[in-house]
PASEBA-1860 file (N, C-alpha, C; in nm, 3 decimals):
! residues 194
1> MEIKCNQF> 8.449/8.564/9.872/8.397/8.626/9.991/8.431/8.776/9.988 ~ 8.333/8.857/10.021/8.354/9.001/10.026/8.447/9.035/10.142 ~ 8.543/9.123/10.114/8.635/9.166/10.219/8.584/9.295/10.280 ~ 8.574/9.295/10.411/8.534/9.418/10.479/8.631/9.444/10.593 ~ 8.641/9.569/10.629/8.733/9.607/10.736/8.657/9.600/10.868 ~ 8.685/9.497/10.945/8.615/9.473/11.070/8.678/9.549/11.186 ~ 8.616/9.534/11.302/8.663/9.603/11.422/8.708/9.503/11.527 ~ 8.805/9.548/11.608/8.868/9.462/11.707/8.893/9.543/11.834
9> TFVRRPIW> 8.905/9.473/11.945/8.937/9.538/12.071/9.088/9.546/12.087 ~ 9.135/9.667/12.115/9.276/9.692/12.143/9.292/9.699/12.295 ~ 9.397/9.635/12.346/9.421/9.628/12.490/9.564/9.672/12.519 ~ 9.580/9.757/12.619/9.713/9.801/12.661/9.781/9.693/12.744 ~ 9.911/9.686/12.732/9.991/9.592/12.812/9.963/9.615/12.960 ~ 9.985/9.509/13.040/10.036/9.375/13.014/9.926/9.281/12.966 ~ 9.964/9.157/12.935/9.869/9.061/12.879/9.759/9.026/12.978 ~ 9.781/9.040/13.107/9.677/9.006/13.204/9.578/9.120/13.226
17> NHEPDRVI> 9.597/9.233/13.158/9.497/9.339/13.158/9.382/9.294/13.066 ~ 9.263/9.287/13.119/9.148/9.243/13.039/9.047/9.355/13.016 ~ 9.089/9.479/13.042/9.003/9.594/13.019/9.031/9.653/12.881 ~ 8.931/9.662/12.794/8.952/9.718/12.661/8.999/9.863/12.667 ~ 9.084/9.900/12.574/9.129/10.038/12.563/9.043/10.112/12.461 ~ 9.029/10.052/12.341/8.948/10.112/12.235/8.924/10.010/12.125 ~ 8.840/10.048/12.030/8.811/9.966/11.913/8.899/10.015/11.799 ~ 8.961/9.920/11.727/9.048/9.955/11.615/9.013/9.869/11.493
25> TLHDIYKY> 9.074/9.903/11.380/9.053/9.830/11.254/9.185/9.770/11.207 ~ 9.180/9.694/11.098/9.303/9.640/11.040/9.397/9.751/10.996 ~ 9.341/9.864/10.950/9.427/9.978/10.913/9.503/10.030/11.033 ~ 9.437/10.034/11.149/9.503/10.080/11.271/9.615/9.984/11.312 ~ 9.589/9.855/11.298/9.692/9.756/11.331/9.811/9.771/11.237 ~ 9.782/9.790/11.108/9.889/9.811/11.009/9.973/9.934/11.046 ~ 9.907/10.042/11.083/9.980/10.164/11.122/10.066/10.141/11.246 ~ 10.011/10.067/11.342/10.086/10.036/11.464/10.210/9.955/11.429
33> ETSTYALT> 10.193/9.849/11.350/10.303/9.760/11.315/10.413/9.831/11.235 ~ 10.375/9.922/11.148/10.475/9.988/11.063/10.533/10.114/11.127 ~ 10.478/10.156/11.240/10.535/10.270/11.312/10.655/10.220/11.394 ~ 10.724/10.311/11.457/10.838/10.272/11.542/10.799/10.267/11.690 ~ 10.669/10.273/11.718/10.621/10.277/11.856/10.680/10.164/11.942 ~ 10.678/10.041/11.892/10.725/9.926/11.971/10.864/9.877/11.931 ~ 10.933/9.952/11.846/11.061/9.905/11.793/11.166/9.884/11.902 ~ 11.183/9.979/11.992/11.285/9.966/12.097/11.254/9.848/12.188
41> TQTTLRGM> 11.127/9.833/12.227/11.087/9.722/12.312/11.110/9.589/12.241 ~ 11.077/9.584/12.114/11.095/9.461/12.036/11.243/9.427/12.021 ~ 11.328/9.527/11.999/11.471/9.505/11.988/11.527/9.448/12.119 ~ 11.479/9.501/12.231/11.519/9.449/12.362/11.479/9.303/12.375 ~ 11.355/9.271/12.338/11.305/9.133/12.346/11.391/9.039/12.263 ~ 11.419/9.076/12.140/11.494/8.989/12.051/11.639/8.972/12.094 ~ 11.688/9.062/12.178/11.824/9.051/12.230/11.836/8.959/12.349 ~ 11.725/8.914/12.403/11.726/8.825/12.520/11.755/8.682/12.476
49> AGEKEQRT> 11.833/8.611/12.558/11.877/8.477/12.521/11.774/8.368/12.546 ~ 11.711/8.369/12.661/11.624/8.258/12.697/11.479/8.277/12.658 ~ 11.414/8.168/12.615/11.274/8.175/12.575/11.183/8.213/12.692 ~ 11.213/8.161/12.811/11.132/8.193/12.929/11.143/8.342/12.962 ~ 11.264/8.395/12.955/11.286/8.538/12.978/11.213/8.620/12.873 ~ 11.218/8.578/12.749/11.147/8.648/12.641/10.997/8.647/12.665 ~ 10.942/8.532/12.704/10.798/8.520/12.726/10.752/8.615/12.838 ~ 10.825/8.618/12.948/10.790/8.706/13.059/10.796/8.852/13.017
57> FKERNFDW> 10.899/8.890/12.944/10.915/9.027/12.897/10.802/9.063/12.800 ~ 10.772/8.973/12.709/10.667/8.996/12.609/10.532/9.018/12.676 ~ 10.498/8.935/12.772/10.369/8.946/12.841/10.354/9.079/12.914 ~ 10.463/9.135/12.961/10.459/9.260/13.038/10.465/9.386/12.952 ~ 10.525/9.377/12.834/10.566/9.499/12.763/10.504/9.525/12.627 ~ 10.414/9.439/12.580/10.356/9.461/12.447/10.204/9.476/12.454 ~ 10.153/9.577/12.383/10.009/9.593/12.369/9.957/9.477/12.282 ~ 9.825/9.458/12.284/9.770/9.346/12.208/9.631/9.378/12.157
65> VVPGGTFS> 9.585/9.295/12.066/9.455/9.313/12.003/9.383/9.178/12.005 ~ 9.250/9.183/12.000/9.169/9.061/12.000/9.109/9.044/11.860 ~ 9.165/8.955/11.777/9.115/8.937/11.640/8.970/8.890/11.630 ~ 8.918/8.827/11.734/8.782/8.772/11.730/8.671/8.875/11.725 ~ 8.700/9.002/11.757/8.596/9.105/11.751/8.610/9.207/11.862 ~ 8.496/9.257/11.910/8.497/9.357/12.016/8.439/9.296/12.144 ~ 8.488/9.347/12.257/8.454/9.291/12.387/8.436/9.403/12.489 ~ 8.346/9.381/12.584/8.331/9.475/12.695/8.432/9.442/12.805
73> YIDDNHQL> 8.476/9.319/12.809/8.580/9.267/12.897/8.640/9.150/12.822 ~ 8.770/9.128/12.835/8.833/9.029/12.748/8.821/8.888/12.806 ~ 8.712/8.825/12.772/8.692/8.681/12.786/8.578/8.643/12.694 ~ 8.564/8.515/12.666/8.467/8.470/12.566/8.323/8.505/12.602 ~ 8.293/8.527/12.728/8.156/8.556/12.771/8.115/8.703/12.756 ~ 8.208/8.789/12.719/8.178/8.932/12.709/8.200/8.988/12.569 ~ 8.177/8.904/12.468/8.194/8.947/12.330/8.075/9.032/12.287 ~ 8.104/9.147/12.227/8.000/9.237/12.176/7.970/9.212/12.029
81> TQSGDLCL> 8.076/9.201/11.949/8.061/9.174/11.805/8.164/9.072/11.761 ~ 8.131/8.997/11.658/8.225/8.904/11.597/8.286/8.971/11.476 ~ 8.417/8.956/11.460/8.484/9.021/11.347/8.467/8.944/11.217 ~ 8.457/8.812/11.224/8.458/8.733/11.102/8.599/8.712/11.049 ~ 8.698/8.741/11.133/8.839/8.720/11.096/8.903/8.622/11.192 ~ 8.998/8.547/11.141/9.083/8.461/11.223/9.225/8.512/11.213 ~ 9.300/8.495/11.319/9.443/8.524/11.316/9.516/8.399/11.359 ~ 9.580/8.333/11.264/9.663/8.218/11.299/9.800/8.265/11.341
89> DFDYMCLP> 9.852/8.200/11.443/9.981/8.235/11.501/10.082/8.126/11.467 ~ 10.171/8.156/11.373/10.277/8.064/11.336/10.401/8.101/11.417 ~ 10.465/8.002/11.477/10.583/8.030/11.559/10.683/7.916/11.545 ~ 10.801/7.936/11.601/10.909/7.838/11.596/10.944/7.800/11.452 ~ 10.940/7.900/11.364/10.973/7.877/11.223/11.124/7.880/11.200 ~ 11.196/7.941/11.292/11.341/7.948/11.282/11.397/7.978/11.421 ~ 11.526/7.970/11.435/11.592/8.011/11.558/11.612/8.162/11.553 ~ 11.616/8.226/11.670/11.638/8.372/11.670/11.764/8.414/11.592
97> SEIDEEKG> 11.867/8.331/11.595/11.991/8.363/11.523/11.975/8.356/11.371 ~ 11.868/8.293/11.323/11.845/8.278/11.179/11.757/8.387/11.120 ~ 11.708/8.481/11.203/11.619/8.586/11.153/11.697/8.679/11.062 ~ 11.653/8.689/10.940/11.714/8.781/10.844/11.606/8.821/10.744 ~ 11.534/8.927/10.776/11.421/8.970/10.693/11.465/9.020/10.556 ~ 11.588/9.068/10.544/11.635/9.123/10.416/11.682/9.011/10.322 ~ 11.759/8.915/10.374/11.814/8.809/10.289/11.721/8.689/10.279 ~ 11.627/8.679/10.371/11.534/8.568/10.367/11.563/8.466/10.476
105> DPVSELKG> 11.458/8.405/10.524/11.464/8.304/10.627/11.335/8.223/10.616 ~ 11.318/8.118/10.697/11.195/8.037/10.686/11.067/8.117/10.709 ~ 11.072/8.222/10.790/10.954/8.305/10.814/10.918/8.382/10.687 ~ 11.018/8.440/10.622/10.994/8.513/10.498/10.942/8.420/10.388 ~ 10.994/8.298/10.384/10.948/8.201/10.285/10.800/8.166/10.306 ~ 10.762/8.142/10.432/10.623/8.111/10.461/10.534/8.231/10.429 ~ 10.581/8.350/10.458/10.503/8.470/10.428/10.469/8.475/10.279 ~ 10.566/8.450/10.194/10.542/8.450/10.050/10.438/8.347/10.009
113> KLLEDPYF> 10.444/8.229/10.069/10.347/8.124/10.037/10.206/8.161/10.084 ~ 10.196/8.217/10.204/10.064/8.255/10.256/9.998/8.364/10.170 ~ 10.078/8.456/10.120/10.025/8.563/10.035/9.970/8.508/9.903 ~ 10.017/8.391/9.863/9.972/8.327/9.739/9.870/8.216/9.765 ~ 9.825/8.201/9.888/9.736/8.090/9.922/9.611/8.093/9.834 ~ 9.574/7.978/9.775/9.461/7.976/9.682/9.323/7.973/9.749 ~ 9.317/7.945/9.878/9.187/7.930/9.945/9.152/8.044/10.041 ~ 9.252/8.102/10.102/9.227/8.208/10.200/9.297/8.336/10.158
121> ETLLLFRS> 9.219/8.442/10.148/9.275/8.571/10.109/9.332/8.639/10.234 ~ 9.457/8.675/10.226/9.523/8.738/10.339/9.473/8.881/10.357 ~ 9.431/8.912/10.479/9.391/9.049/10.513/9.509/9.127/10.567 ~ 9.582/9.064/10.657/9.696/9.127/10.723/9.796/9.017/10.753 ~ 9.924/9.047/10.742/10.028/8.947/10.767/10.151/9.019/10.818 ~ 10.193/8.982/10.940/10.312/9.047/10.996/10.390/8.950/11.082 ~ 10.517/8.983/11.099/10.610/8.902/11.178/10.578/8.919/11.326 ~ 10.590/8.811/11.401/10.564/8.815/11.544/10.671/8.898/11.616
129> VRGCGLKW> 10.643/8.938/11.738/10.737/9.024/11.811/10.871/8.956/11.835 ~ 10.872/8.824/11.853/10.999/8.752/11.871/11.075/8.739/11.739 ~ 11.004/8.749/11.626/11.069/8.743/11.495/11.072/8.606/11.433 ~ 11.034/8.503/11.507/11.042/8.364/11.459/10.910/8.311/11.407 ~ 10.814/8.400/11.386/10.683/8.355/11.340/10.606/8.464/11.271 ~ 10.480/8.432/11.238/10.392/8.524/11.166/10.254/8.526/11.229 ~ 10.182/8.636/11.206/10.040/8.647/11.240/9.967/8.661/11.106 ~ 9.881/8.563/11.076/9.812/8.557/10.946/9.663/8.578/10.968
137> WVPVDLTK> 9.611/8.692/10.921/9.470/8.727/10.936/9.396/8.692/10.808 ~ 9.291/8.612/10.821/9.208/8.572/10.706/9.061/8.587/10.743 ~ 8.975/8.616/10.643/8.831/8.624/10.670/8.768/8.485/10.666 ~ 8.665/8.466/10.748/8.588/8.342/10.746/8.439/8.378/10.751 ~ 8.358/8.287/10.705/8.213/8.309/10.702/8.150/8.245/10.825 ~ 8.121/8.325/10.926/8.067/8.272/11.051/7.922/8.228/11.040 ~ 7.859/8.248/10.923/7.724/8.193/10.902/7.731/8.044/10.869 ~ 7.849/7.997/10.828/7.868/7.856/10.792/7.898/7.769/10.914
145> CDFRTWFQ> 7.979/7.821/11.006/8.010/7.751/11.130/8.071/7.850/11.229 ~ 8.090/7.807/11.352/8.136/7.899/11.456/8.288/7.922/11.451 ~ 8.332/8.015/11.533/8.473/8.055/11.536/8.566/7.937/11.561 ~ 8.537/7.859/11.664/8.626/7.748/11.701/8.637/7.643/11.589 ~ 8.525/7.615/11.523/8.527/7.518/11.413/8.610/7.572/11.297 ~ 8.589/7.698/11.263/8.669/7.761/11.157/8.816/7.758/11.193 ~ 8.847/7.796/11.316/8.987/7.799/11.358/9.053/7.663/11.339 ~ 8.988/7.559/11.386/9.047/7.426/11.376/9.063/7.384/11.230
153> AVRNYAMA> 8.965/7.418/11.148/8.972/7.383/11.005/9.088/7.456/10.936 ~ 9.101/7.585/10.961/9.208/7.663/10.896/9.344/7.620/10.951 ~ 9.350/7.592/11.080/9.475/7.544/11.140/9.517/7.412/11.076 ~ 9.423/7.317/11.064/9.454/7.188/11.001/9.498/7.207/10.856 ~ 9.428/7.296/10.786/9.464/7.326/10.647/9.607/7.379/10.638 ~ 9.641/7.475/10.724/9.775/7.535/10.721/9.883/7.431/10.752 ~ 9.857/7.345/10.851/9.957/7.242/10.884/9.977/7.146/10.767 ~ 9.867/7.102/10.705/9.878/7.007/10.594/9.939/7.071/10.469
161> TYHLTEKQ> 9.894/7.192/10.437/9.939/7.258/10.314/10.084/7.303/10.321 ~ 10.125/7.356/10.435/10.259/7.414/10.447/10.355/7.327/10.529 ~ 10.313/7.202/10.556/10.397/7.103/10.625/10.450/7.159/10.757 ~ 10.358/7.206/10.840/10.392/7.263/10.969/10.350/7.169/11.081 ~ 10.417/7.180/11.192/10.387/7.094/11.307/10.280/7.159/11.395 ~ 10.226/7.081/11.487/10.128/7.133/11.583/10.190/7.247/11.664 ~ 10.317/7.236/11.698/10.385/7.341/11.774/10.397/7.470/11.693 ~ 10.414/7.457/11.562/10.434/7.575/11.478/10.306/7.652/11.449
169> VDAKVGHP> 10.189/7.589/11.465/10.061/7.657/11.444/9.987/7.652/11.577 ~ 9.998/7.761/11.651/9.954/7.767/11.791/9.804/7.737/11.806 ~ 9.772/7.636/11.887/9.633/7.600/11.912/9.571/7.685/12.022 ~ 9.653/7.753/12.102/9.601/7.828/12.217/9.519/7.951/12.176 ~ 9.528/7.993/12.051/9.454/8.112/12.008/9.324/8.075/11.937 ~ 9.275/7.955/11.961/9.156/7.904/11.893/9.024/7.937/11.960 ~ 9.016/8.047/12.031/8.891/8.091/12.092/8.873/8.240/12.066 ~ 8.750/8.290/12.068/8.723/8.428/12.025/8.799/8.538/12.098
177> SAGCFLGH> 8.830/8.520/12.228/8.895/8.629/12.302/9.047/8.617/12.309 ~ 9.105/8.529/12.228/9.250/8.513/12.227/9.317/8.641/12.178 ~ 9.429/8.675/12.237/9.500/8.798/12.202/9.613/8.776/12.103 ~ 9.652/8.885/12.039/9.762/8.887/11.943/9.851/9.006/11.978 ~ 9.976/8.980/12.014/10.069/9.088/12.047/10.098/9.174/11.925 ~ 10.114/9.303/11.947/10.151/9.396/11.842/10.293/9.445/11.867 ~ 10.370/9.455/11.759/10.507/9.499/11.770/10.544/9.591/11.655 ~ 10.657/9.561/11.592/10.703/9.641/11.478/10.740/9.548/11.363
185> DSHCYINP> 10.684/9.575/11.246/10.720/9.504/11.123/10.704/9.602/11.008 ~ 10.816/9.656/10.964/10.811/9.754/10.855/10.767/9.690/10.724 ~ 10.767/9.556/10.718/10.723/9.484/10.598/10.583/9.425/10.616 ~ 10.508/9.475/10.711/10.372/9.428/10.735/10.291/9.440/10.605 ~ 10.213/9.336/10.575/10.128/9.337/10.455/9.984/9.366/10.496 ~ 9.920/9.455/10.421/9.776/9.476/10.435/9.713/9.462/10.297 ~ 9.600/9.393/10.293/9.533/9.369/10.165/9.492/9.502/10.101 ~ 9.529/9.526/9.977/9.496/9.653/9.912/9.347/9.672/9.889
193> KL> 9.265/9.566/9.901/9.121/9.578/9.883/9.054/9.640/10.005 ~ 9.124/9.648/10.117/9.065/9.702/10.239/9.055/9.853/10.233
END
């Protein structure tokens, strides 16, 4: 499949803001992730003890992007263009106390496997803002089937291939207007073909 750099809607925090800010590309997301823009906020989040407290903080304090394409308003009925990309959200791969990007942890191990995946070419891959998961961007051919069908197929493939649970591969992002939080990952991967 030919790799192309698609466009996505960028949205300013909080998560309940559904007004688009601007259109961005995978290169823009890579620059955001590798900059220090969200580093202080992310450090604060990772220092919080409770998952509920973390979720509330995350929803209020992180900008986000819509991997499904561009939108005039963020819901499935206001899509302007389809990106042809999926972003799978892997989470609960480790406990917050086990995060060690330098020495390795279950998230780093999965990242290495995804980069070598024989069926899906990774476009972008970065650690989630909580640090216990990954965001895996892959291209799909929307002429073959729709977004939701592709999402379910790739999700099932990832669970079977990498022995992940339903909880670890988030089903809630299986619709075109689902959001993806942006944070800081100095080890963010971007496909060199882009």
